C-alpha positions as CSV (number, residue, x, y, z in Angstrom):
1,M,92.6,114.5,97.3
2,N,94.8,112.9,99.9
3,F,94.2,115.9,102.2
4,H,90.4,115.4,101.9
5,L,90.4,111.7,102.2
6,Q,92.4,111.7,105.4
7,F,89.3,112.9,107.2
8,L,87.4,109.6,106.5
9,P,87.2,107.2,109.4
10,N,90.3,105.1,109.4
11,D,88.5,102.0,110.5
12,D,85.9,102.2,107.7
13,F,88.0,102.4,104.5
14,L,91.0,101.0,102.7
15,I,92.3,103.5,100.1
16,F,94.2,102.6,97.0
17,H,95.9,105.2,94.8
18,Y,96.7,104.4,91.1
19,I,95.8,100.7,91.3
20,R,96.3,99.2,87.8
21,L,94.6,95.8,87.1
22,P,94.7,93.4,84.2
23,D,91.6,92.3,82.3
24,H,90.7,90.7,79.0
25,Y,91.3,94.0,77.2
26,G,94.7,94.8,78.7
27,H,94.9,96.9,81.9
28,F,92.8,99.6,83.5
29,Q,93.9,102.1,86.1
30,L,91.8,103.7,88.9
31,D,93.0,107.0,90.3
32,F,91.5,106.2,93.7
33,L,89.7,103.1,94.9
34,L,88.0,103.1,98.3
35,L,87.0,99.9,99.9
36,S,84.7,99.3,102.8
37,R,82.6,96.4,104.0
38,C,79.5,98.1,102.7
39,F,80.4,99.5,99.3
40,H,83.3,100.3,97.0
41,L,84.0,103.7,95.4
42,I,85.9,104.5,92.1
43,M,87.2,108.0,91.8
44,E,88.4,109.5,88.6
45,V,90.4,112.7,89.3
46,K,90.9,115.5,86.8
47,N,93.3,118.4,87.1
48,I,91.9,120.9,84.5
49,Y,92.2,124.7,84.9
50,D,89.9,127.4,83.7
51,Y,86.4,125.8,83.0
52,M,84.7,122.7,81.6
53,N,81.5,122.4,79.7
54,F,79.3,119.3,79.5
55,D,76.7,119.5,76.7
56,E,73.7,117.5,75.4
57,M,75.9,115.5,73.0
58,G,77.9,114.0,75.9
59,Q,80.9,116.2,75.0
60,A,83.3,117.8,77.5
61,Y,85.0,120.9,76.2
62,R,86.3,124.4,76.8
63,I,86.9,127.4,74.5
64,R,90.2,129.1,74.6
65,N,91.3,131.9,72.2
66,G,88.2,131.2,70.1
67,E,89.1,127.6,69.6
68,V,87.1,124.6,70.9
69,E,89.2,122.3,73.0
70,L,87.6,118.8,73.4
71,F,88.4,116.4,76.2
72,G,87.4,112.8,76.7
73,N,84.1,112.6,78.6
74,P,85.1,111.8,82.1
75,V,81.6,110.5,82.9
76,E,81.8,107.8,80.2
77,Q,85.4,107.1,81.3
78,V,84.4,106.4,84.9
79,K,81.4,104.3,83.7
80,L,83.8,102.2,81.6
81,Q,86.2,101.8,84.6
82,H,83.2,100.8,86.7
83,R,82.3,98.1,84.1
84,R,85.8,96.7,83.9
85,Y,86.3,96.7,87.6
86,L,82.9,94.9,88.1
87,N,84.0,92.3,85.6
88,W,87.3,91.9,87.3
89,F,85.5,91.6,90.7
90,R,83.1,89.0,89.5
91,K,85.9,87.0,87.8
92,H,87.6,86.4,91.2
93,G,84.3,85.2,92.8
94,F,84.1,87.8,95.6
95,P,80.7,88.4,97.2
96,P,78.7,91.3,95.5
97,V,79.2,94.8,96.9
98,P,77.6,98.0,95.6
99,I,80.1,100.0,93.5
100,E,79.8,103.8,93.4
101,K,81.7,106.2,91.2
102,M,82.5,109.9,90.9
103,V,84.6,112.3,88.8
104,V,86.4,114.9,90.8
105,Y,88.0,118.1,89.6
106,S,90.9,118.8,91.9
107,R,91.5,122.5,91.2
108,D,89.6,125.1,93.1
109,D,89.7,127.4,90.1
110,T,87.9,125.1,87.6
111,Y,84.5,126.3,86.7
112,L,82.1,123.3,85.8
113,R,79.1,124.0,83.6
114,N,76.4,121.4,83.2
115,I,74.8,123.1,80.2
116,T,71.7,121.0,80.0
117,N,71.3,120.4,83.7
118,D,71.7,116.6,83.1
119,K,71.2,115.0,86.6
120,S,73.4,112.0,85.6
121,I,76.3,114.5,85.2
122,S,75.7,116.6,88.4
123,D,75.4,113.3,90.4
124,I,78.8,112.1,89.3
125,V,80.9,115.2,88.5
126,M,82.0,117.5,91.3
127,H,84.7,119.7,92.8
128,R,86.9,118.1,95.5
129,D,85.1,120.0,98.3
130,K,82.0,117.9,97.6
131,V,83.9,114.6,97.9
132,L,83.5,114.1,101.7
133,P,79.7,115.0,101.8
134,T,79.1,112.7,98.8
135,I,81.0,109.8,100.5
136,E,79.0,110.4,103.6
137,S,75.8,110.2,101.6
138,F,77.0,106.8,100.2
139,M,77.7,105.7,103.8
140,K,74.1,106.5,104.8
141,L,72.8,104.7,101.7
142,H,74.9,101.6,102.3
143,Q,74.9,101.0,106.0
144,S,74.8,97.2,106.2
145,P,78.1,95.3,106.0
146,L,78.0,92.8,103.1
147,I,81.4,91.2,103.7
148,S,83.5,90.3,106.7
149,E,86.7,92.1,107.7
150,H,88.5,88.9,106.7
151,Q,87.0,89.0,103.2
152,L,87.9,92.7,102.9
153,M,91.5,92.0,103.7
154,E,91.5,89.0,101.3
155,F,90.2,91.2,98.5
156,S,92.7,94.0,99.3
157,Y,95.5,91.4,99.1
158,R,94.3,90.2,95.7
159,L,94.3,93.8,94.4
160,L,97.9,94.3,95.5
161,E,98.8,90.9,94.1
162,E,97.4,91.8,90.6
163,H,98.4,95.4,90.6
164,T,100.7,96.0,87.6
165,P,102.5,99.3,87.5
166,E,103.2,100.8,84.1
167,E,106.7,100.3,82.7
168,G,108.9,103.2,83.6
169,G,106.5,104.3,86.4
170,G,109.0,103.5,89.1
171,I,111.8,101.2,90.2
172,N,111.7,98.0,88.3
173,V,112.8,95.2,90.7
174,V,113.3,91.7,89.3
175,Y,112.8,89.3,92.2
176,Q,115.2,86.7,90.7
177,E,118.1,89.3,90.9
178,L,117.6,90.1,94.6
179,V,120.3,88.8,97.0
180,K,118.5,86.4,99.3
181,G,119.3,85.2,102.7
182,V,119.9,86.8,106.1
183,F,122.8,89.3,106.5
184,C,125.0,89.2,109.6
185,P,124.3,92.4,111.7
186,E,128.0,92.5,112.7
187,C,130.0,91.8,109.5
188,S,127.3,91.9,106.8
189,A,128.2,88.4,105.6
190,N,125.5,86.4,103.8
191,P,123.8,84.1,104.4
192,M,123.5,83.4,108.1
193,W,122.2,79.9,109.0
194,W,119.5,79.0,111.5
195,K,120.4,76.5,114.2
196,G,119.1,76.0,117.8
197,G,116.6,78.8,117.6
198,K,119.2,81.4,116.5
199,W,120.9,82.9,113.4
200,R,124.6,82.1,113.3
201,C,127.3,83.7,111.1
202,R,130.0,81.5,109.7
203,S,132.3,84.4,109.1
204,C,132.5,86.2,112.5
205,G,130.6,83.9,114.8
206,C,127.9,86.4,115.5
207,I,124.7,84.9,117.0
208,S,121.3,86.7,116.7
209,K,117.6,85.9,117.3
210,T,116.3,88.8,115.2
211,A,118.7,89.0,112.2
212,H,115.8,88.0,109.9
213,R,113.8,91.2,110.6
214,P,115.8,93.5,108.3
215,A,115.6,90.8,105.6
216,L,111.8,90.8,105.8
217,A,111.8,94.6,105.7
218,D,113.8,94.4,102.5
219,Y,111.3,92.0,101.1
220,A,108.5,94.3,101.9
221,L,110.2,97.3,100.2
222,L,111.4,95.4,97.1
223,A,109.0,92.5,96.5
224,G,105.7,93.4,98.3
225,E,104.3,93.9,101.8
226,Y,102.6,90.4,101.9
227,I,104.5,87.2,102.2
228,N,103.6,83.5,102.6
229,N,105.6,80.6,104.1
230,R,107.0,79.4,100.8
231,Q,108.1,82.9,99.8
232,A,109.7,83.5,103.2
233,R,111.5,80.1,103.0
234,D,112.9,81.1,99.6
235,F,113.9,84.7,100.6
236,L,115.4,83.8,104.0
237,Q,117.0,80.6,102.6
238,V,115.5,78.3,105.2
239,G,114.2,75.0,104.1
240,S,111.9,74.2,107.1
241,N,108.2,75.1,106.9
242,S,107.8,74.9,110.7
243,I,110.8,77.2,111.4
244,I,109.5,79.9,109.1
245,R,106.0,79.6,110.6
246,K,107.5,80.1,114.1
247,L,109.6,83.1,112.9
248,L,106.7,84.8,111.2
249,Q,104.2,84.2,114.0
250,G,106.8,85.4,116.5
251,E,106.7,88.8,114.8
252,D,103.0,89.2,115.6
253,L,102.1,90.2,112.0
254,I,98.6,90.6,110.6
255,K,97.6,87.2,109.1
256,I,95.3,86.9,106.1
257,G,93.8,83.6,105.0
258,S,94.3,80.2,106.5
259,G,96.2,77.0,105.9
260,S,98.4,76.9,102.9
261,G,96.8,80.2,101.7
262,M,97.9,82.2,104.8
263,R,99.8,85.4,104.1
264,Y,101.5,87.8,106.6
265,K,101.5,91.6,106.2
266,L,105.0,92.8,106.8
267,D,105.1,95.9,109.1
268,I,108.3,97.6,108.2
269,N,108.3,100.0,111.2
270,R,107.9,97.1,113.6
271,L,110.5,95.0,111.8
272,L,113.1,97.7,112.0
273,D,112.2,99.0,115.4
């Protein structure tokens, strides 16, 4: 799917993979979520070989060695995801945006059979080769932007903020256990202290104007790619609001929000360049 989605216009879509969000019933996970200013798209991806039948009873099955093998109906699955995502969306008070959905079978050798020619199935279920044409049809259907670029970025930040990976799904980093402060680029002593517009090392006397950059890159890798002034003060171990504001603004980072709600997107490549 990543191969096909890379052909979408970069300026039109934000793409999230395996976003997992909390709601009243626990958590729900979206295989792919595409955001634009005109519409959102939920994609449920299946990797089933051989063939798949969809019958008039709403069942999805295949027959192997004379035995019927039943699967959860992906159409109903994506409809439920749509409902939970819509409720989550409304809960946070974002402006309404059309939400489309599709079920994509990612293997080229999967034979899909819509036994009763139910249009509600053929409109949603498809092979991956139909994904781009279907998205293009959505783009023609929803041409008018309903939210601003700023609102889109605010929403994407909220998604990342509430994303909750499953336990055991990756590296489990506990923020409280991270070593905070700025490390000296010469002797690796920690922490350096800020005075007179420069970082200074008590151990070796090193002076640097940019020693905070690797620390911010570490934060992006271990805690999240967005940071606000309070979080930066805590992680860099600097007590001054104005000093941190100047440091972050001096890195020419993308800013989201305003006032006390402003957050900065940490560009790791730029910070480590």
